[in-house]
N, C-alpha and C positions, 0 to 999 in steps of 0.2 A: 375915365380911368378903368372902369370895368371892361370897356371894349378893348383897351390895350392889354389887360390881363388875360382876356380870352384868346388873344392872338399870340401870346407868349408860348414859346416852345418848352416842352417838358425837359428837353435835352439842354445841358449846359454847354457853353461855347468858349473855346479858346481861339482868339484871333492872333495869328502868327505873321510877323512882318520882318523880313531880313532888311537891315538898314545899311546903306553905303552912301556916304556923302550926301545926306538928305536933311541937314539941319534947317533948311529953308521951308521944308514941307511937313515936318513931323508934327509941329504944334497944331496946324490946321487939320491934319489927318486924325490925330487923337481927339481933337475937339468934335469933329464930325462923327467919329466912332462913338463918342460919349452920348451923342444924341440918338444913336441907332440901337445899340445893344440892350439898354434897359427895357426897350419895347419888345425885345425878342425873348429874353430869359431873365430869371432872377439871379443867376450865377454866371459870371463871365470873367474873362481875363484877356489882356492884350500883352503878348510877349514880343518885345523888340530886341532883335539880335543884331548887335553892332558888328558888322563883318569887316573890321579893320578900316573904318572910315578915316580919311585924312583931315576932315573938317571938325566942327564941334558937335557932330551928331551924338556922341556919347553924353556930352553935357546936356543936350536937349532931352535925351532919354532919361537922365537923372532928374531933370526938372519936372518932366511929366510923371515920373514915378512918385515924386514927392507930392504932386498935385492930385493924382488919382491913385487910390490904394489898389486898384485892379490892374495897374500897369506894372509889368515886370521887365527889367532890363538885363540882358546878357551881353557882356563885352568879351569878344573873342580876342585871342592874342595877336592875330594878324588876319589878313584877308584870305579866306579859304574857298570862297565861291558861294554863290547864291544857294545852291542846293545843299551844300554842306551846312550852311547857316540854318536852312530850313530843317534839316535833320536834327540839329542841335535843339531847336525850338520844339520840335515834335516830341523829343525825348524828355522835355521839361514841361510839357503841357499836362494839365490835370483834369480837364473837362471832357465831356462826351464827344463833342464835334470840334474839329479843327478847321478854321478858315484861314487860308493863306492869301496874301495880297501884297502888291508892290508898295514901296514907300514913297512913290513919286506922284500920288494922287491920280494916276491913270485908272485905277480901280476905285470907283466911288464907294465909300462905305454904305451909302444908301441902297446899294444893290445887294448887300449881304442877305437881306431877307429872301431874295429870290433864290439864292443858293440853298438856304436853310429849308425853305418850303419844298424844294425839289428833293432834298435829302429825306424829308419826312414822308415822301411817297414810297420810301423803301429802298432807295439806292445807297450804296456805300461810298461812292465818289461822284461828285458833280463838278463839272467844269463850267465856268462862265465865259462863253465866247462872245467877242464883240460884234455888234451889228455891222461895223465897218472897221477895217484895220487902219490905225492912225499913222503907220510908218511909211517910209518911202517904198516905191514899187519893188526895187530889188530886195529890200528887207522883207516885204510881205511875201514875195514869191519864195524866197529861201526859207522863211519861217513856215510856210505851208508845207514845203518839202520835208523840213525837219520834223514837223508834227506827223506827217504821214509815215516817216521813218520810225518815229517813236511808237505809233499805233501798231506798226508791223512787228516791232520788237516785243511790244507788250502783248501781242496776240489778241488785241481788242480792235479789230479792223473797222468796226462800225463807228468807233469814236475817233474822229480826226480833228475835233475842235478842242484840242488840248490848250490849256492856259495856266498862267501862274495864279490866276484868280480861281481858286478851287475850294471846295469843302469836302471833308471826308470824316469818317468815323475814326476816333482816336485808337480804337482797338486794333486797327489795321497795322499799327506799329509793331505788334507782336510778330508779324511776318518777317520783319527785318531788324529785330532788336539786337541781334549779334553782328550786324553788318559793320565792317571796319575798314573797307577799302576807301582810300581818299577820293576815288572817282565816284561821284554820287549823281544819279538821275532819279529824283524823287518819284516821278510818274511810273518808272519801271518798278521801283520798290513797292509802290502801292499795288501794282498788278500781281505781285507775289502773294498778296493776301485776298484778292477778290477779282472777279470779272464783272461785277455789278456796277458798271460805269454809266453815267448819263451826262448830258450837257444841256445848258439852258442859255438863252440869249440875254446879254446884259449890255449896258452902256460902258464904253471905254473912252476915257478922255485923253486928249493930248497932254504930253508932259508940260508942266508949268516951269520947271527949272532944269537946266543942264541938258545933257544928251544921254541916250541909252548907252549902257555899258556893253551891250552886245553888238560888237562890230562884226564885219563880214568874217574876219579871221576867227573871232570867238565862236561864231555860229558854226563854222567849218570844224573847229576843234570839238565842239559839243557833238556834232554829227559823228565824228570819228569815235568819240567816247561811247556814244549810243551803240554804234555798230560793233566795236571791238571789245567794249567793256561788258556788254550785256547780251551779246548775240554771237552765235557761231556762223551766221550767214556768210560773212566774207570768206571763212575757211571752206565752206561748201562751194562757194563761187569759184575759189581757186582750184578746187578739185575738179569741178566741171570744166573749168577753163583748160586745165591740164589735159583732161580726157579729150576735149574737143580738138585741141591742137595736136594731140597724138594721132587722132583720126586724120586730121589735115596733113600731118607729116607722112602718113602712110599713103594718102592720095597723091601727094607730091612725088613720093618715091615711085609709085606705079606709073605716074606720068613720065618721069624721067626714064624709067626702065622701058616703057613702051616706045618713047621717042628714040631711045638707043637702038631698039630692035627694028623699028620701021625706017628711021632716017639715017641710022648709022652714026648719030652724034647726040650729044646731050646739050641742054641749054648752057649758055655762057656764064661769065662771071657776074654780070648784073643780076641775073636770076638767082644765082647762088648767094650773092651778098644780101639780096632782099629777104630771102628765106632765113638766113642766119640772123638778120636784124629782127625779124618778126619773133623768132623763137627766143632770142636773147631778151627782147623787151618783155615777153610773157614771163620768162623766168625771173627777171628783176621785179616785175609787178607782184608775182606771187611771193617772192622773198620779202617784199615790203609788207605784205599782209601778215606773213608769219612774224616779221619783226615787230609789228604793232602788238600782236598778242604776247610776244616775249616781253615787250616793254610793260604791258599790263601785269604780267606775272612778276616781273622784277619789282614794280611798284608795290604789289601786294606783299611780296616777301620782305620788303623793307619795313613793314609794319608801321608805316607813317600814320599818325592820327588823322581821323576824319576832321576833327577840330579840337582846339584846346581853349577852355574857358579861362579867362583872366579874372572876371568879376561878375557877380550877380547882384542886382539891386531889386529888392521887393519888400513889401510890408507884410 
């Protein structure tokens, strides 16, 4: 027992888990957490945020809250998305360090001490990246691209091992306490409060039940949100694209003018049609970029809530 007490962290810990259709895994997850957290700290809590599940996940949360006095359940009115549920849990956490993890047992609770030990080295945010990605090839490739995109937007280019299995200091929420846009990317919000990021290798297990909610279309949607919701890079790209093709248009004009002077004729209809198609395509592409930003502004002006809490269960 003395050895365990010596290994305990002076920091208190809040474990935050967004829940969606996970009634089959929650009991085992909480039981395994119950074997880990008491060895790390004297004060801890587990916050389960039910993000509009269609199964009996909320009932499972209630049962676990009745069983363990350190389990807190938050039931949202509907499904708002994983990061929105995380933001809700973050704003309700009461301890020094927050650990976020998935509800499907892919993130073993036994790996939490690895994150906490890395935090104790002086970092503000620590990501637990897997030794090997458990998803399909296309999902792994697109996931890596999305993480690189996130790192670019966050301005933390040395960190590309982003993960939903993360630990960070709760005080970072002060950097985004007034954030009210329904489009939420937690990692970007964390970068508003610190640049002191780190990563550490952990074990990630395959899903025991069901399939991932992140389909190809969902990953594409998240990528667009990252780019147009938290970065002006697409607008800068559109500006450079317009400038580049303006130069290209001048070159084409000189080519036509010189051809007229030397050959006495100008290129025919196919040439003209191809030039018009190129410039029309570029215009529509840049208008699409502007449209994405207008859509984000429209969503923001509607003042839609990030989440709405229906019920909170705690002792």
